[in-house]
N, C-alpha and C positions, 0 to 999 in steps of 0.2 A: 855110496854107489857112484861109479864113474859116469860122468855125463857123456852121452853120445848124441851127436847131431848128424843130419844128412842134408846134402845139397845136391840138387839136380840143375844142370845148365842145359837148356834146350836152344840150340843155335840153328843156323840155316842148313848146316851139313851134318851135324852130330848132336847126339844127346849123351850127356856125361854125368856120372855119379861119383860122389865122394861121401863116404860115411867115415866119421872120425870121432875120437873121444879125447877129452881134455887130458893134457899131460903137463909136466913141469916146463917143457920147452914150447908149449903152445897147444899142439894137438898131435895125436898119433893116428895114422891111417888104419881103418878097419877094412875098408873095401873101396876100390877105385876102378872104374870101368867106363867104356864108351861104346856106343853103337852108332855107326854111320848110316843115317836114315834119309838124308837129303830132304828134310821137311820143306826147304825153300825151293824145291823143284818147280820152276816156272812161275814162281810168285812175282818176280820182277816184271814179267810180261802180262800175267793175267790178274794179279792182285788177289788171288785166291790160293788156298792150299789144294793141291791135287789130291783126289781121294786116296790113291795108292800111297802117296807120301805121308798123308795123315795116318793111314793104317799102319805103315811101317813104324812111324814115330810112337804111336800109342801102344804098339806091341812092346817096344823098347821101354816105354814108361811103365808098363805093367810089370815087366821083369824087374825094374828097379824098385817098384813099390813092394814087391814080394821080398826083396832083399833088405829093404829098409825095415820092414816089419820083423823079419827074422833077426835083425841085428839089435832090435829094441831101441831105436833112436827116439829120443823124447822131444825132439824139435826138428822140423823139416822145412826147407825153403826150396821152392821151385822157381827158377828165374828163366824167363824166355827173352830172347833178344831180337835180332834184326828181322827174321822172317815173320815172326808173330806180330811184330809192330806193323807190318805192311799188309797182312791178309785180311780180307773183308769177312771171311767165314771163320774167324778165330773163336766164335762162341762154341762151335763144335769141338775145337781143340781144348778150350777151357773145361767143358763138361767132361771130356775124356780124361783129362788130367785129374780132375777132382774125384772121379769115380775110381781111378786106379791107384792114386797116391793118398787121397784124403785131404789134400790141401789145395788152395787156389794157386794157379800159375800167376806169377807177377810179370808183366811186361815192363821191364826196367828201361829207363831212359839211357840214351847213349852216354850221358855224363856219369850215371850210376855204374854202367858197365865199365867205363874207363877207370873209375875210382876203385872198383873191386879188383880189376885186373892189376892195377898198380899195387894195391895193398898185398895181393896174393904173391906177385912176383918178388916184391921186396922182403917178404917174410922169410925167404931162404937165401937171399943175396948177401954176400959178405965182401968186404974190401972193395966197395964200389967208389968211384969218383963222382962227385955231384957236380951238376945236376944229372939225373938219370932219365933216359927216355925209355918208356915201356911201349912196345908195339905188339898189339894183339890182332893178327889177321884172321878173321873168321870167314864164314861162307858168304855172308851178306854185308858185313861192315868191317871196318878196320879202326881200332882205337889207338890213338897216339896220345901219350901222357908224359909230360915233362914235369919232374918233381925233385924235391930236395928234402934232406933231413935237417930240421932246425936244431938249435943248440940244446933244447930240452928233449931231443930225441923224437919229436913228433914228425910225421911225414906231412909235407905240404905240397899240394899240386900247384905248380906254377901255371901250367896251361894244359888243357886236355880237350880232345875233340873226337867224336865218333864220325868217321868218314863213310859216306854212302857207297862203299865199294868193298867187295870181298872176293874170295877166289871163285865162288859159284856165280855171283852176280857179274863179275868181269867176263867169265867164260860165256855165259848166256847172252850178254849184251854185245860183246866185241869179238871174242875169239871163236868164231863159228867153224872154221876149217880144222882139219886134223892131218897134219899139224897146222897151227894158225899161219896165215900168210903175213908177209912183212907189213902190208898195209893195215891189217887187223891189229898187229902188235903196235904199230905206230899210233893208231887211234886209241888203243887201250892205254898206252903209256902217257899220251897227252891228257887223257881224262884223269888218270891218277895224279899227274903233275898239277893239274888245275885244282884238284881237291886238296892236295897237300899244301900248295902255296896259299890257298884261301883259308886254311884251317886256323891260322893264328897261333899254331904251335911252332916255336922256334927250334926245330929239330937240330939245326946246326950248332946249337949251344950245348948239346949233350956231350958229357965226358964219358958216360957209360951208356951202352945201348943194349937193352934186354928184349928178347923175343919170346913171347909165350903163345900157346895155342898150337893147333894141329899143323898149320903150315910151317911154323918155325921148327917144331920138333921133327917133322918129316924131312925138312931141308937138312937139318943137322945129321940125321941118320944116313941120308944119302952122302953127305960130305965126309962122314966118318967111314963110309964104305962098310957098314954093318951088314952081316948076313941075316941076322934076326934083330928085331927091335929090342933095345936094352935101355930102359929108363935110367939106370945108374950111369951109363956112359953118356947119354944125351944130356942129363942134368948138369948144368955148369959148363957144357962144352962151348968152344969158341969157334966161330967162323970169322975169318978176316973179312974186312969190308970188300976186298977184291973178290973173295970167294962167293960172297953173297951176290954181288953184281954179276959174276960170271955164271951163276947157277941158272938165272932166268933164260938167257939165250940157249943154254944147253937143253933145258926142259921144253922150251917153246919150239925147238926144232925136232922134237921127238913125237911120233904118233902115239896115241894113247896105248896101243898094244905094246909098244916098246917100253913106255913108262911102267906098265904093269909087270915087266920083267925085272924091275929093280927089286931086290930081295925084300926090302922093308916096306914096299909100297902097298897100302891098303887099297883094294879095288874101288871103294867108295870115294877115294881121294885122287885116283890116278888121272881123271879127266880134268881136274881143276887145280892141281898143284902148280901147273905152269902159270896160272893167273896169280896165285899166291906168291910165287917166286918173283913175278914181275912187280908186284906191289912192294915186296921187300927190297928189290933192287932200286926202285925209285926213291924209297926212303933212304937207302944207303948212299945214293948220289948226293944227298944233302947232309947226311950225318957222317962225320969223319971217323967215328968210333967203330971198332969191331963189334960183331954181334955175339952177345952171350945168350945162350939158350937156357930157359927155365921151364921145368916141368910144373912149377907152381904158378897158378893163374887165377882166373875169376872164381873157380870152385873153392880154392884155398881162401880167397877173400871172403866169400860167403860163409864158410865154416868159421873163420875167425870172428866175423860179425855175430854169428849165432852164439858162439861160446862166450862172447863178451857181454851178452845180455843177461840180466838177472834170471 
């Protein structure tokens, strides 16, 4: 019987599912989906999950639990990242996950999140120049991981750090106006720069730059001018470094209502995509490489880990 496993990644802005089965090439997708639930709504200011955000998220988790059971997955892992690390009422979240999925939610460290994102992104990357920088801009944090492939084929992380800034956190902390004012943008950019420069990750050494996660894929879809989102066109697409850095001022100058008119823009991402674009632009200022977009990310890393276990 073919092994099936399932991974759920619960972040600040989205909850995502990947069900996969073992194959000769690693794994084959059975089901992949996401719900934008904004679990991290207000957590940066209050330190607690808002009741409505928790309800939205647990509804999404219940949906995924039903699909996992229907698919017959024999192993499930639920990872929670930035928002769940910061919330004081996370016990309610834990209990809700256990009831709906049957497993405990793991609040993984920033280092573990970075490792899984790097592993996932490199699982589908080909013809890269080393070292490779993987950037995962989430709602509450941003992972920067520089790594290489050794002579024996093993992946080695040279330096990695989870930065305390993401698209939702940046919007709530700095970008209050609609659209943000120049002073707000300057303060946000300065904060991002401080975190990158103190991270210990030498992003300027990267010969290949890979972006994973919702911000990177959304920026690619905008750059490609897609009328509807198409994973096959986004996967492996390239944004020049100049295009990445030009996207931020374009989106920061647009009111949310105008961003919503972008054909591929999801309503739950429209108000925060400008913050994600600004983070990508500040990384691009230091990294000379163009940005390659990968649909494979932390979920793929979790699935590969599950399939590698006895």
